[in-house]
C-alpha positions in Angstrom: 20.4 -12.3 -50.1 20.8 -15.8 -51.3 17.9 -16.9 -53.6 16.6 -20.4 -52.7 13.6 -22.4 -53.5 11.3 -24.1 -51.0 12.4 -27.6 -52.1 16.1 -26.6 -51.5 15.5 -24.8 -48.1 13.5 -27.9 -46.8 16.6 -30.1 -48.0 18.9 -27.7 -46.0 16.9 -27.6 -43.0 16.1 -23.9 -43.3 13.1 -22.0 -41.6 13.2 -19.2 -44.2 14.4 -18.5 -47.4 14.1 -15.9 -50.3 13.1 -16.7 -53.7 13.6 -13.3 -55.2 9.9 -13.4 -56.9 6.8 -11.6 -55.6 4.3 -13.8 -53.7 0.6 -14.3 -55.1 -0.1 -10.8 -53.3 2.8 -9.0 -54.7 5.3 -9.1 -51.6 9.0 -9.3 -52.1 9.5 -10.9 -48.7 11.2 -13.8 -47.0 9.0 -17.0 -47.0 8.8 -19.7 -44.4 8.7 -23.3 -45.3 5.4 -23.8 -43.4 3.4 -20.7 -44.1 4.7 -19.0 -47.2 5.4 -15.2 -47.5 6.1 -13.5 -44.1 4.2 -10.4 -45.0 1.2 -12.3 -46.0 1.3 -14.2 -42.7 1.7 -10.9 -40.9 -1.4 -9.3 -42.7 -3.4 -12.5 -42.0 -2.5 -12.5 -38.4 -3.2 -8.8 -38.0 -6.7 -9.3 -39.6 -7.4 -12.3 -37.3 -6.2 -10.2 -34.3 -8.5 -7.3 -35.1 -11.6 -9.5 -35.9 -11.9 -11.4 -32.8 -11.1 -9.6 -29.4 -11.9 -12.4 -27.3 -9.3 -14.4 -29.0 -7.0 -11.6 -28.8 -7.4 -11.2 -25.0 -7.0 -14.9 -24.5 -3.7 -14.9 -26.3 -2.6 -12.1 -24.4 -3.5 -13.8 -20.9 -1.7 -16.9 -22.1 1.4 -15.2 -23.4 2.4 -12.4 -21.0 6.0 -12.8 -21.6 5.5 -12.2 -25.3 3.4 -9.4 -24.7 5.7 -7.7 -22.4 8.6 -8.1 -25.0 6.4 -6.8 -27.8 5.6 -3.7 -25.6 9.1 -3.1 -24.7 10.0 -3.1 -28.4 7.1 -0.8 -29.4 7.9 1.5 -26.6 11.5 1.8 -27.6 10.6 2.3 -31.2 8.3 5.2 -30.1 10.9 6.8 -27.9 13.6 6.6 -30.7 11.0 8.5 -33.1 10.3 11.2 -30.6 11.9 11.0 -27.1 10.6 14.5 -25.9 6.8 13.4 -26.6 7.3 10.3 -24.5 9.2 12.1 -21.6 6.4 14.9 -21.6 3.6 11.9 -21.5 5.3 10.1 -18.7 5.6 13.6 -16.6 2.0 14.2 -17.3 0.8 10.7 -16.3 3.1 11.1 -13.0 1.5 14.4 -12.1 -2.0 13.1 -12.4 -1.2 9.8 -10.7 1.3 10.8 -8.1 0.0 8.6 -5.2 -0.4 5.7 -7.6 3.3 6.1 -8.7 4.6 6.5 -5.2 2.7 3.4 -4.1 4.2 1.4 -7.1 7.8 2.7 -6.3 7.3 1.7 -2.6 6.1 -1.7 -3.7 9.2 -2.2 -6.4 11.5 -1.1 -3.5 10.0 -3.5 -0.9 8.7 -0.8 1.3 5.6 -1.2 3.3 2.4 0.6 2.3 1.7 3.5 4.9 -1.2 3.1 7.3 -1.9 6.8 7.2 -1.5 9.7 4.7 1.7 11.8 4.4 1.3 15.1 6.6 2.7 18.4 6.0 5.3 18.2 8.7 8.0 15.7 10.0 6.3 13.6 12.8 9.6 13.7 14.7 10.5 17.4 14.6 7.2 19.0 13.5 9.1 21.0 10.7 8.4 20.8 7.1 10.6 19.0 4.5 13.5 21.4 3.5 15.7 19.1 1.5 15.5 19.8 -2.5 15.9 17.5 -5.4 16.2 19.1 -8.8 15.1 22.4 -7.3 12.1 21.0 -5.8 11.1 20.4 -2.4 11.2 16.4 -1.6 8.4 14.8 0.0 8.7 13.2 3.6 10.5 9.9 3.8 8.5 6.8 4.7 10.0 5.4 7.8 9.8 1.8 8.6 11.3 -0.9 10.8 14.0 -2.9 8.8 13.6 -6.0 11.0 9.6 -6.4 10.9 9.0 -4.2 7.8 6.2 -2.3 9.4 5.4 1.1 8.6 6.5 3.7 11.4 5.6 7.1 10.2 6.7 10.1 8.0 10.1 11.8 8.6 11.9 14.8 7.0 15.2 13.8 5.2 17.3 15.0 8.0 15.5 13.1 10.8 15.4 10.0 8.6 19.0 10.2 7.8 20.0 10.7 11.5 18.0 8.0 12.8 19.3 5.5 10.0 23.0 6.5 10.7 22.5 5.9 14.5 21.5 2.3 13.8 17.8 2.6 13.4 16.9 1.0 16.6 15.9 2.1 20.0 18.9 0.7 21.7 21.3 2.5 19.3 19.6 5.9 19.8 19.6 5.4 23.5 23.4 4.7 23.4 23.9 7.9 21.3 21.7 9.9 24.2 23.8 8.4 27.0 27.0 9.5 25.3 25.6 13.0 24.9 24.6 12.9 28.7 28.2 11.8 29.8 29.7 14.8 27.8 27.1 17.1 29.4 27.6 15.8 33.1 31.6 16.2 32.7 31.1 19.8 31.6 28.7 20.9 34.4 
């Protein structure tokens, strides 16, 4: 670290400088040309932050981007300290908030919110879901119209995949049925 005095830092256009000497509170930290010791400034900010919750909430409301960045950094730091703890905490939250999590996931992926709750069986074949993911039976698929974005119903993975591969429209499905009928008529 280069040792610089405040006057020299101002002349050189520096925002921060290091004197190599403790501040009046005993901190050995960088100093800013405007506020002095960085650690003192942090302490003052923390005191002010804790003493006035209204001001804190107002600042959070006015600076959502800074809050988001700070949260990401804090979360990353906590994760690096004990990743298993964070993973377990997230799993516990998910297990107690499954519907909320699914709703958020649907919104994030651009899917519509369902107009009725998820049944136990597929609304096309009336069979329960049998596909598994990580050893657990998956939940039914939310089927929606890709043109209008409207919710249609709940399908098992097989029915959802089949309809999707056939074009996801009534006309495409009718063409597939016509094809099967032609084959059946020729072999009768």
